C-alpha positions, 0 to 999 in steps of 0.5 A, a space after each residue: 460533501 463529507 471528506 474523511 481523511 485516512 489515518 497516518 498509521 494503517 494496520 499491516 496486512 500479512 497476506 503474501 505479496 509477490 515481489 517481482 523485482 527489488 533493489 535499493 531504489 525500486 520495488 515491483 510487486 504483483 497486485 491481486 485483482 480485487 484488492 484496493 491499491 490505497 485505503 479509502 474511507 470505507 477501509 479506515 481502521 481495517 486492512 486489505 489494501 496493497 498499501 497495508 501489505 507493503 507496510 507489513 512486508 517492506 521495511 520503513 514503508 509507512 515512514 515519511 522520509 522527505 523526498 526519498 520516502 517510499 510510495 506507489 508510483 503507478 496506481 491500479 484500480 481495485 479489479 486490475 491485477 
């Protein structure tokens, strides 16, 4: 088995992202079908996932901040919108 790690820094993806709801503690977005939620080894060094879009549009999304760090609570499969 060959396990590849995902780089800690990912390129931003500036494609539009529909924000449904946002406050100081919570963000809900509409994920398009056909977009991976998280990067996979085949996406290393590229963009095209929901995480890449969040990095581009949500301040400090890609920074670790202890227990209060931003992250995805519910993961959706690639073909789920």
